[in-house]
N, C-alpha and C positions, 0 to 999 in steps of 0.2 A: 719618892711618892708625891712630894709637894710640887715638883715640876710637872709630873704627869697630870695632877689635878688642875694646875694652872693652864696647861696646854688644852685639856679637855674643856674646861669652863670657857676658855676663849673660843674654841671651835664652836661651841653651842650658842655663842652670841650672834653668829652670822649664818644665815641660810646657806651661803656659798661654801661654808666650811663644815657644815653639819655632818655630811657623809664622811669627811676625813676624820672628824671627831669620833664618829661611830666605829670606823675601821680601827682607829687607835684604841678606843675603849674596849672593843672586842679582843684585840690582840693582847691588851694588858690584862683584862679580867680573866680571859681564858688561857693565857700563856701560849698563844698561837702566833704563827708567822704572819706578818703584815700581808704578804702575798695571798695567803689563804683567806684572810679576812676581806681583802680587796675583791676577790672573786667568789665570795660566799654567796650561795643561792638560798632562796627561801625553802627549798626542799630539804635543806640540812637543819633547819630551825623548827623545833616543835614548841610553839608558844603555849599550847594547851598544857603540855607536861613540863614546860620550862627546861628543855633539854636541847643542847646542840649535839647533833650526830654528824661528825666530820671525818672525812677521809682526807688526811693531810697529803699535800702535793709532793713533798720531798721523799718520804719513805712509804707512802700509802698506808701509814698507820691509821687505824680507826680509833677515834676517841669519842667518848660520850661525856659531856660536861654540863653540869647544872647551870642554869641561867639565874643570876641574882635578881632580886626584885627590882632594883634600880635599872639594870640593863633590860630586864623584861619590859618594864614600862617604856623605855626608849624604843625598843624593838616593836612594840605594839603601835607606837606613834609612827614609826618608820613604815610599818606595814600599811597603815592608813594612807600614807603619802606615796609609797613606792611598791605596794603589794601587787599592783597590776602587771608587774614585769618580773623577771626571774632573779635579779640581783638584789641583795639586801641593802647595799650602799653604793649604788652606781654613780658614775659621773653624771653631773647635772645636765650635761649637754648631750642630747640624743645624736646618734650617728646613723644616718640613713633611716631615720624614723624609729630607732630602738635604742634603749639604754644599755650601755656596756660598762664593764668595770673601768675604773681609772687605770691608766697605765702607770707604772712605777715612777716614771719621770714626773708626771703630773702630781702624784702624791707628794713627792719630794719638794716640788715647787710650791705647792700650797702649804706644806708643813713649814717651809722657810718663811713664808708670809706670816703665818700664825705665830711662829717663834719670835719674829721681829716685833709684832704687835704687842706680845705679852712680855718681851724682854728676856726670853729664855736663851741660853747659850746656843750658838750655832752648831756645836758638835752633838747636841741632842738629836737623835734620829728616831723616827716612828718605829723603825725596825728594832730599836733597843727596848721597846716596851715589853716584849716577850722576855728578854733577858732580865729586866727589872722585876717582872712578876715572878719569875723562877727564883731569883735571888731573894726576894721577899719571902717566898715559901720556905727556902732554906733557913733564913733567919727566924722564921716563925716555928721552926722545929718540925716541919712536915718531913716525913721520912722519904727516902729516895724512891721507894716503890710508889708512893702517892704522887710524887712529882712526875715520875715516868707515866703514870696513868693519865695525868692531865696534859703533859707536854708532848706525849707520844714518843719520847726517847725509848730506844730499844735495849739499852743496857745502863747500869749504873755508871760505867766509864764515860758514856756520852753525856752524862749530866755534870761530870767533873768540871768543865769550864765555867759552870755557874756557881761553883763553890768558891767564891772569892772572899777575901778578907774585907769585912766591913766593920765600921765602928760599932754598929748595933749588934752584929754577930759576936764580936769580941767582948762587948759589954755583957752579953747574955752568958757567954762562956765563963 
């Protein structure tokens, strides 16, 4: 969690990294895949009711997730800056006059820059934020059904890879 916070706070210090930070923050807070956050459109985000309505790309699972006050504030700011186009956190460079999602290679490249600036280990990946969030839910005692409702997993067996041995979990046990 400390590395996630450091990564996000570094992202939000520079305009050029802000959308990468938002993609990472949404992946982490909502326990979703980076790819789904990278291509997230405003039509999936209900700021008035503080709800994300997402159809996941991998299994087409539909999830409804509450938006925290902190993330809601950031999304409102984002809508002011980028609400004129369809993507929540697009690449800052328009292509043929329109904003498009970052490609995964660009996300990785910018994440490497950010990690280098804040001194985080190179093996930390933005795609690991989903895994971190799910592991934190397990450690906090959230039952498997609750985790499945947020993460979109279709069976308890598919959540098993996230049930890892951590010091925090072992201490609680």
